[in-house]
C-alpha positions as CSV (number, residue, x, y, z in Angstrom):
1,M,0.3,9.2,10.2
2,T,3.3,9.1,12.7
3,A,3.8,8.8,16.5
4,G,6.1,10.0,18.8
5,R,8.2,7.6,20.5
6,G,6.4,7.8,23.8
7,S,3.0,7.4,22.3
8,R,1.1,4.4,22.8
9,R,-1.0,4.9,19.6
10,R,-0.6,2.3,16.9
11,L,0.5,3.2,13.4
12,W,-1.6,0.4,11.8
13,R,-5.0,-0.4,12.8
14,L,-6.7,-3.6,12.7
15,D,-10.6,-3.3,11.9
16,T,-13.0,-6.1,11.9
17,K,-17.0,-6.7,11.7
18,T,-19.0,-9.7,11.7
19,S,-21.8,-11.0,10.0
20,I,-23.5,-14.4,9.5
21,E,-23.8,-16.0,6.0
22,G,-26.2,-19.1,6.3
23,Q,-24.9,-20.9,9.3
24,N,-21.3,-19.6,9.0
25,P,-20.1,-16.6,10.9
26,V,-18.0,-14.3,8.9
27,L,-15.1,-12.0,10.2
28,F,-14.2,-9.1,7.9
29,V,-10.8,-8.0,8.7
30,E,-8.9,-5.0,7.2
31,G,-5.6,-3.7,8.2
32,R,-2.3,-5.2,9.0
33,L,-2.1,-8.5,11.0
34,G,0.9,-8.0,12.9
35,H,2.2,-9.3,16.3
36,H,0.0,-6.8,18.2
37,A,-3.1,-7.6,16.1
38,A,-2.9,-11.1,16.4
39,A,-4.2,-10.8,19.9
40,E,-7.1,-8.6,18.8
41,L,-7.9,-10.8,16.1
42,E,-8.0,-13.8,18.3
43,A,-10.2,-11.9,20.7
44,A,-12.7,-11.1,17.9
45,V,-12.8,-14.7,16.7
46,N,-13.4,-15.9,20.3
47,R,-16.0,-13.1,21.1
48,H,-18.1,-13.4,17.6
49,L,-17.6,-16.7,16.3
50,S,-17.1,-19.6,18.7
51,D,-20.7,-20.2,19.4
52,A,-21.8,-20.6,15.5
53,A,-22.7,-23.9,14.2
54,G,-20.9,-23.6,10.8
55,D,-17.5,-22.9,9.5
56,V,-15.7,-20.0,10.4
57,I,-14.9,-17.7,7.6
58,I,-12.3,-14.7,7.8
59,D,-12.4,-12.3,4.9
60,M,-8.8,-11.3,4.3
61,S,-9.4,-9.1,1.2
62,G,-8.7,-5.8,3.1
63,V,-5.5,-7.3,4.8
64,D,-2.2,-5.7,3.5
65,Y,0.3,-7.6,5.7
66,V,0.4,-10.8,7.7
67,S,3.2,-11.7,10.2
68,S,3.8,-15.0,12.0
69,A,1.8,-14.5,15.1
70,P,-1.6,-14.4,13.2
71,L,-0.4,-17.2,10.9
72,K,0.2,-19.4,14.2
73,L,-3.2,-18.4,15.4
74,F,-4.9,-19.3,11.8
75,A,-3.2,-23.0,12.5
76,A,-4.3,-23.1,16.1
77,L,-7.7,-22.2,15.0
78,A,-8.1,-24.6,12.3
79,D,-6.9,-27.6,14.4
80,R,-9.7,-26.5,17.3
81,L,-12.4,-26.3,14.5
82,S,-11.4,-29.5,12.9
83,E,-11.8,-31.2,16.4
84,K,-15.4,-29.9,16.5
85,G,-16.0,-31.1,12.7
86,R,-15.8,-27.6,11.7
87,R,-13.5,-25.8,9.3
88,L,-11.6,-22.4,9.1
89,R,-12.0,-20.9,5.9
90,L,-9.8,-17.8,4.7
91,R,-11.8,-16.0,1.9
92,E,-10.2,-13.8,-0.7
93,P,-6.9,-13.2,1.1
94,S,-5.1,-10.1,-0.7
95,V,-2.0,-10.8,-2.9
96,S,0.3,-10.1,0.3
97,A,-1.7,-12.2,2.5
98,R,-1.9,-15.1,0.0
99,L,1.7,-15.2,-0.2
100,A,2.2,-15.3,3.6
101,L,-0.2,-18.1,3.8
102,E,1.7,-19.9,0.9
103,L,4.9,-19.5,2.6
104,A,3.5,-20.8,6.0
105,G,2.2,-23.9,4.3
106,L,-1.5,-22.6,5.2
107,Q,-2.8,-22.4,1.5
108,A,-5.1,-25.2,2.4
109,L,-7.1,-23.0,4.4
110,V,-7.8,-20.5,1.6
111,D,-11.3,-20.8,0.6
112,S,-11.5,-21.8,-3.3
113,A,-15.1,-21.5,-3.4
């Protein structure tokens, strides 16, 4: 898939869907988490997950790339939730996503359960 120089079409898409598992909202993320996708991800988190009572779970099994912008978002979101006695849990990150999380020092957010 290619786009011309003047095209505003993005080459890599970020797709999200949400569900509730118990009291925990789950955001399923698929695609590339680059700089532009970080804003989309933040909007999805705020729109779908902020009112739930449990931990926030982001399923990253369909993520093939993570840049620094979403990593900063994860750290900020984890801090925000911690202040409310809740937790951010990053579930099943792909190999490339897990590596990015480890390099950023965010491996504690990876859900081991």
